[in-house]
C-alpha positions, 0 to 999 in steps of 0.5 A: 499499499501507500506507506509500503511506498513511502518507506521504500522511498530513500528518504535519506538520500532525499534528505541529504540533498536538500542539505546540500542545495538549501546551503548552497543557496544560502537558506537553512534547512530546520528539521522538525519532528513530525510528532502529534503535528497531525493531531495538534490543534493549531488554534487551541493546542489541544493534542488527541488522536481522536482530532485526526477522525479520518485521513483527510478530516481534522476535528478538533474535539476541545474548540470544534477547529475543522479543516484539512488534516494536511494542512493542519499537519503544514502550520503545526509543522511551519510553527514548529520550524519558526520557534526551533529558528527563533532558538537557533539565533546566532550572535551575528544576528542577535540584538547588541543589548540581547543577554546584557544587563540594563541593555548596555551594548554588548559587543557582536561577532 
């Protein structure tokens, strides 16, 4: 079935190529763990396997939010990527006052 054909693909090679091409073009690849991304409500954050009633339908049992399940998963992956990226800001990008007392200037770089 579909699961077997997905598992038969060379996902390691795909990720390696994606990392290479992203770096070559000056971008960042942010890997996000997929756990519960299609079971988490993007509105209220409630996580339940009951939220994903069918392959295509998402209906939150907590707040009644409804949408296509793949769209909900994509929204949650995007948010997780943004959160992970925000936590990995380098010193070269960080604001000069970040991590200093009373906003004193700190050397950057």
